[in-house]
C-alpha positions as CSV (number, residue, x, y, z in Angstrom):
1,M,-22.9,-26.2,18.8
2,N,-26.1,-24.6,17.6
3,D,-29.4,-26.3,18.1
4,Q,-31.4,-26.4,14.9
5,T,-34.2,-28.9,15.9
6,A,-36.8,-26.7,17.5
7,P,-39.5,-24.9,15.5
8,P,-39.9,-21.2,15.8
9,R,-42.2,-20.1,18.7
10,E,-44.6,-17.3,19.0
11,P,-44.6,-15.4,22.3
12,V,-46.9,-17.0,24.8
13,V,-48.0,-13.6,26.2
14,T,-48.8,-10.4,24.3
15,R,-46.7,-7.4,25.1
16,E,-49.7,-5.6,26.5
17,A,-50.4,-8.5,28.9
18,A,-46.7,-8.6,29.8
19,A,-46.8,-4.9,30.6
20,R,-49.8,-5.5,33.0
21,L,-47.9,-8.4,34.6
22,V,-44.8,-6.3,35.2
23,A,-46.9,-3.5,36.7
24,S,-48.5,-6.1,39.1
25,F,-45.0,-6.8,40.5
26,A,-45.2,-3.6,42.6
27,G,-45.4,-4.4,46.2
28,L,-45.7,-8.2,45.6
29,P,-44.3,-9.9,48.7
30,I,-41.6,-12.6,48.0
31,V,-39.5,-14.6,50.5
32,I,-35.9,-15.6,49.5
33,V,-34.2,-18.3,51.5
34,G,-30.6,-19.3,50.9
35,D,-26.9,-18.6,50.9
36,V,-26.4,-14.9,51.1
37,M,-23.0,-13.5,50.0
38,L,-21.0,-10.3,49.9
39,D,-19.3,-9.7,46.5
40,Q,-16.2,-7.5,46.8
41,F,-14.5,-6.1,43.7
42,V,-10.9,-4.8,44.0
43,V,-10.6,-2.7,40.8
44,G,-7.4,-1.5,39.3
45,R,-5.2,-1.0,36.2
46,V,-2.8,-3.5,34.8
47,N,0.3,-2.2,33.0
48,R,2.9,-4.8,33.7
49,I,3.7,-8.3,34.7
50,S,5.2,-9.0,38.2
51,P,9.0,-9.7,38.2
52,E,8.3,-12.1,41.1
53,A,5.9,-14.4,39.2
54,P,4.2,-14.6,35.8
55,V,1.1,-12.7,37.1
56,P,-0.2,-9.2,36.4
57,V,0.4,-6.4,38.8
58,V,-2.9,-4.6,39.6
59,E,-2.6,-1.0,40.6
60,F,-5.4,-0.4,43.0
61,E,-8.1,2.2,42.0
62,H,-11.2,1.5,44.2
63,D,-13.3,-1.2,45.9
64,E,-16.9,-2.0,45.0
65,Y,-19.4,-4.1,47.1
66,R,-22.5,-5.9,46.0
67,A,-25.0,-8.3,47.5
68,G,-24.5,-11.7,46.0
69,G,-26.0,-15.2,46.0
70,A,-29.5,-15.3,47.6
71,A,-29.0,-11.6,48.3
72,N,-28.7,-10.9,44.6
73,V,-32.0,-12.8,44.0
74,A,-33.5,-10.5,46.6
75,G,-32.0,-7.5,44.8
76,N,-33.6,-8.6,41.5
77,V,-37.0,-8.9,43.2
78,R,-36.6,-5.4,44.7
79,S,-35.3,-4.0,41.3
80,L,-38.5,-5.3,39.7
81,D,-40.5,-3.4,42.4
82,G,-41.5,-6.4,44.5
83,E,-41.2,-6.5,48.3
84,V,-38.8,-9.0,49.7
85,E,-37.7,-10.6,52.9
86,L,-34.4,-12.4,52.9
87,V,-33.7,-15.4,55.2
88,G,-30.2,-16.8,55.5
89,V,-27.1,-16.9,57.8
90,I,-24.2,-14.5,58.2
91,G,-21.2,-14.4,60.5
92,R,-20.5,-12.0,63.3
93,D,-17.9,-10.2,61.2
94,P,-17.3,-7.0,59.2
95,S,-18.5,-8.7,56.0
96,G,-21.8,-9.5,57.6
97,E,-22.2,-5.9,58.8
98,R,-21.4,-4.5,55.3
99,L,-23.8,-7.0,53.6
100,V,-26.6,-5.9,55.9
101,R,-25.9,-2.2,55.1
102,E,-25.9,-3.0,51.4
103,L,-29.3,-4.7,51.7
104,E,-30.8,-2.0,53.8
105,K,-29.8,0.6,51.2
106,R,-31.9,-1.3,48.7
107,S,-34.9,-1.7,51.1
108,I,-34.5,-5.4,51.3
109,G,-35.8,-6.9,54.6
110,T,-33.0,-8.3,56.7
111,A,-35.0,-9.4,59.8
112,G,-34.7,-13.0,58.5
113,L,-30.9,-13.0,58.6
114,V,-29.5,-15.3,61.4
115,C,-26.2,-14.3,62.8
116,D,-23.9,-17.2,63.8
117,G,-20.7,-16.3,65.4
118,D,-19.2,-19.7,64.5
119,R,-19.5,-19.1,60.8
120,R,-17.9,-16.7,58.3
121,T,-20.1,-14.5,56.1
122,T,-19.6,-15.9,52.6
123,T,-17.5,-13.4,50.8
124,K,-16.1,-13.5,47.2
125,L,-13.3,-11.1,46.7
126,R,-12.6,-10.6,43.0
127,I,-9.6,-8.7,41.7
128,V,-10.6,-7.1,38.4
129,T,-9.2,-4.6,35.9
130,N,-10.9,-1.4,35.0
131,R,-11.8,-3.2,31.8
132,N,-13.8,-5.8,33.8
133,Q,-11.3,-8.6,33.3
134,Q,-11.1,-10.8,36.3
135,V,-7.5,-11.6,37.5
136,A,-8.2,-13.7,40.6
137,R,-10.9,-14.6,43.2
138,I,-10.6,-15.3,46.9
139,D,-13.4,-17.0,48.7
140,Y,-14.1,-16.7,52.5
141,E,-16.8,-19.2,53.5
142,T,-18.1,-21.9,55.9
143,E,-19.6,-24.7,53.9
144,E,-21.0,-26.9,56.7
145,E,-24.8,-27.1,56.7
146,V,-26.5,-25.3,59.5
147,A,-27.7,-27.4,62.4
148,G,-29.1,-27.0,65.9
149,R,-30.1,-23.5,67.0
150,T,-29.1,-21.9,63.7
151,E,-31.2,-24.3,61.6
152,A,-34.1,-23.9,64.0
153,A,-33.8,-20.1,63.8
154,I,-33.8,-20.2,60.0
155,V,-37.0,-22.3,59.9
156,E,-38.7,-20.0,62.4
157,R,-37.8,-16.9,60.4
158,V,-39.1,-18.6,57.2
159,G,-42.4,-19.2,58.8
160,H,-42.7,-15.6,60.1
161,A,-41.5,-14.0,56.8
162,S,-43.9,-16.1,54.6
163,G,-47.1,-15.1,56.4
164,H,-48.2,-12.9,53.5
165,A,-45.8,-14.0,50.8
166,K,-46.9,-14.9,47.3
167,A,-43.9,-17.3,46.6
168,I,-40.8,-18.6,48.3
169,V,-37.5,-18.8,46.4
170,V,-34.7,-21.2,47.6
171,S,-31.3,-20.0,46.4
172,D,-29.0,-22.9,47.1
173,Y,-25.2,-22.4,46.6
174,L,-24.0,-25.2,48.9
175,K,-22.8,-22.7,51.5
176,G,-24.7,-24.2,54.3
177,A,-28.0,-22.3,54.7
178,I,-30.1,-25.0,52.9
179,S,-30.1,-28.1,55.0
180,R,-32.5,-31.1,54.6
181,G,-34.4,-29.8,57.6
182,V,-34.7,-26.3,56.3
183,M,-35.8,-27.5,52.9
184,S,-38.4,-29.8,54.4
185,A,-39.8,-27.0,56.5
186,I,-40.0,-24.7,53.5
187,V,-42.0,-27.2,51.5
188,A,-44.4,-27.8,54.4
189,I,-44.9,-24.1,55.1
190,A,-45.6,-23.4,51.4
191,A,-48.0,-26.3,51.1
192,E,-49.9,-25.0,54.2
193,R,-50.1,-21.5,52.7
194,R,-50.7,-22.7,49.1
195,I,-47.8,-20.7,47.6
196,P,-45.2,-22.0,45.1
197,V,-41.7,-22.9,46.0
198,L,-39.0,-22.2,43.4
199,V,-35.5,-23.6,43.7
200,D,-32.2,-22.5,42.1
201,P,-30.5,-25.9,42.8
202,K,-27.2,-27.5,43.5
203,I,-27.1,-31.1,42.4
204,P,-25.7,-32.6,45.6
205,H,-29.0,-31.5,47.2
206,L,-31.2,-32.9,44.5
207,D,-33.1,-35.2,46.8
208,Y,-33.8,-32.2,49.2
209,Y,-36.1,-30.6,46.6
210,R,-38.9,-33.2,46.6
211,G,-42.3,-31.5,46.7
212,T,-41.3,-28.2,45.3
213,T,-43.1,-26.4,42.5
214,L,-40.3,-25.6,40.1
215,V,-36.5,-26.3,40.0
216,T,-34.3,-24.3,37.6
217,P,-31.0,-26.2,36.8
218,N,-28.7,-24.8,34.2
219,H,-27.5,-26.8,31.3
220,H,-24.5,-28.3,33.1
221,E,-26.4,-29.1,36.2
222,A,-29.1,-30.9,34.2
223,E,-26.5,-33.0,32.5
224,V,-24.8,-34.0,35.8
225,A,-28.1,-34.8,37.5
226,T,-29.5,-36.9,34.6
227,H,-26.2,-38.4,33.2
228,M,-27.4,-37.2,29.8
229,R,-25.8,-35.1,27.1
230,I,-27.9,-32.1,26.1
231,R,-27.2,-31.0,22.6
232,T,-30.7,-30.4,21.1
233,H,-34.1,-29.2,22.2
234,D,-35.3,-32.9,22.1
235,D,-32.3,-33.8,24.4
236,A,-33.3,-31.0,26.8
237,G,-36.9,-32.1,26.9
238,R,-35.9,-35.7,27.7
239,A,-33.4,-34.5,30.4
240,A,-36.1,-32.3,32.0
241,R,-38.4,-35.4,32.4
242,V,-35.6,-37.4,34.0
243,F,-34.6,-34.5,36.2
244,R,-38.2,-34.0,37.4
245,E,-38.5,-37.7,38.3
246,R,-35.2,-37.6,40.3
247,A,-35.9,-34.3,42.0
248,G,-39.5,-35.1,42.8
249,C,-40.6,-31.6,41.8
250,E,-43.6,-30.5,39.8
251,S,-41.9,-28.6,36.9
252,V,-38.4,-28.0,35.5
253,L,-36.9,-25.1,33.7
254,I,-33.5,-25.8,32.2
255,T,-31.5,-22.6,31.4
256,R,-29.3,-23.3,28.4
257,G,-27.3,-20.1,27.8
258,E,-27.2,-19.2,24.1
259,Q,-29.7,-22.0,23.4
260,G,-32.4,-20.4,25.5
261,M,-34.6,-22.3,28.0
262,C,-36.5,-25.5,28.1
263,L,-39.6,-25.7,30.3
264,L,-41.4,-28.9,31.3
265,D,-44.7,-28.0,33.0
266,G,-46.9,-31.0,33.5
267,S,-47.1,-32.8,30.2
268,E,-46.3,-29.6,28.3
269,E,-42.8,-28.9,26.9
270,A,-41.8,-25.4,25.7
271,H,-38.6,-24.0,24.3
272,F,-37.7,-20.3,24.4
273,P,-34.8,-19.0,22.2
274,A,-32.2,-16.8,23.9
275,V,-32.9,-13.1,23.4
276,A,-29.6,-11.5,24.6
277,R,-28.2,-8.9,22.2
278,E,-24.8,-8.7,23.9
279,V,-23.2,-11.0,26.5
280,S,-20.8,-9.4,28.9
281,D,-21.1,-11.6,32.0
282,V,-23.4,-14.5,32.9
283,T,-22.7,-14.2,36.6
284,G,-26.0,-14.0,38.5
285,A,-28.2,-14.6,35.4
286,G,-29.9,-17.5,37.2
287,D,-30.7,-15.1,40.1
288,T,-32.5,-12.8,37.7
289,V,-34.4,-15.7,36.1
290,I,-35.8,-17.1,39.3
291,A,-36.7,-13.7,40.7
292,T,-38.7,-12.9,37.6
293,L,-40.3,-16.4,37.7
294,A,-41.3,-15.9,41.4
295,L,-42.9,-12.5,40.8
296,T,-44.8,-13.6,37.7
297,L,-46.1,-16.8,39.4
298,G,-46.9,-14.8,42.5
299,A,-49.0,-12.4,40.3
300,G,-51.1,-15.4,39.3
301,A,-49.7,-16.0,35.8
302,P,-49.2,-19.4,34.2
303,L,-45.6,-20.9,34.3
304,A,-45.2,-20.5,30.5
305,Q,-45.8,-16.8,30.8
306,A,-43.4,-16.6,33.7
307,A,-40.7,-18.4,31.7
308,W,-41.2,-16.1,28.7
309,L,-40.7,-13.0,30.9
310,A,-37.7,-14.5,32.8
311,N,-36.1,-15.3,29.4
312,H,-36.3,-11.6,28.5
313,A,-35.0,-10.5,31.9
314,A,-32.0,-12.8,31.5
315,G,-31.3,-11.3,28.1
316,V,-30.9,-7.9,29.8
317,V,-28.8,-8.9,32.8
318,V,-26.1,-10.9,30.9
319,G,-25.1,-7.6,29.2
320,K,-24.0,-6.3,32.6
321,F,-20.8,-7.0,34.6
322,G,-20.9,-9.1,37.8
323,P,-23.9,-10.0,39.9
324,A,-26.4,-7.6,38.5
325,T,-30.2,-6.9,38.5
326,V,-32.8,-5.9,35.9
327,S,-35.3,-3.1,36.6
328,A,-39.0,-3.1,35.6
329,E,-38.2,-0.4,33.1
330,E,-35.4,-2.5,31.5
331,L,-37.7,-5.5,31.3
332,L,-40.4,-3.5,29.6
333,G,-37.8,-2.2,27.2
334,A,-36.6,-5.8,26.5
335,I,-40.1,-6.8,25.4
336,G,-40.5,-3.9,23.2
337,L,-42.4,-1.5,25.4
338,R,-41.4,1.9,26.8
339,P,-42.2,2.3,30.6
């Protein structure tokens, strides 16, 4: 259903100012903490249905591997020319080794990764056609929250990695890296160092996020957390206020897909219309949004400007297949500027 209630908005930042902001991302240190994943794609052709069951037969062509989850957030920061340290947990397994190699190829810091031999590296294996149609997905994961020495190691590495950071991003996928203890430590470390904490949330952990700077639920997550239906911009604004009260955070950005974004920052409410020209796959769009937000806030810009830039970054990445990233050049192009 289309939302017709919001008035048109002018950009909250000029294109020239946006260009200066994007240029300031270069070398900006950001720490990402959360559930790292390996995304594996088994790609092939489909020409027939199996005689054994009503399923397509995929004729194998090749494998592809990408860094997903919190690692995709880190990839987005790096693609936008920021410097990034990634903190999370992997297993002592081939998937963990491959994920580290994928990260190192992109110059993403991996010293913060904790190896736990009792856990699996979260891996999502997708079987897809060469036309980017997903046939099936197999998940390998350990969902229990970290505890004991693994939890303590994550906290220690967050403290070390954030010594010069301009922002901390928490990428929570409910795969165990974000425990109550880890989250409390992140908030305390950020408060001591006076840097923002941004959270891409999962609703079962809502009460973990108290004291954070910004939480970025999507439309469905906001509805679940607030027990409210969101159909209009006014609905979104009311839901953002309820969400903020329940999460105990300072600000809320609800990402609403084709309806854009709703930002609640203090007493100010702002709505940003979607800017995507073509939607191929929304997988990982939230990773792009929060990476852009972190860099813009880390550069010292107001939250409204950060949301405006993040909205344009999301418009680029949804035109790509799978967990993707947006480059500084693509972001400049999206706001009408050539790099």
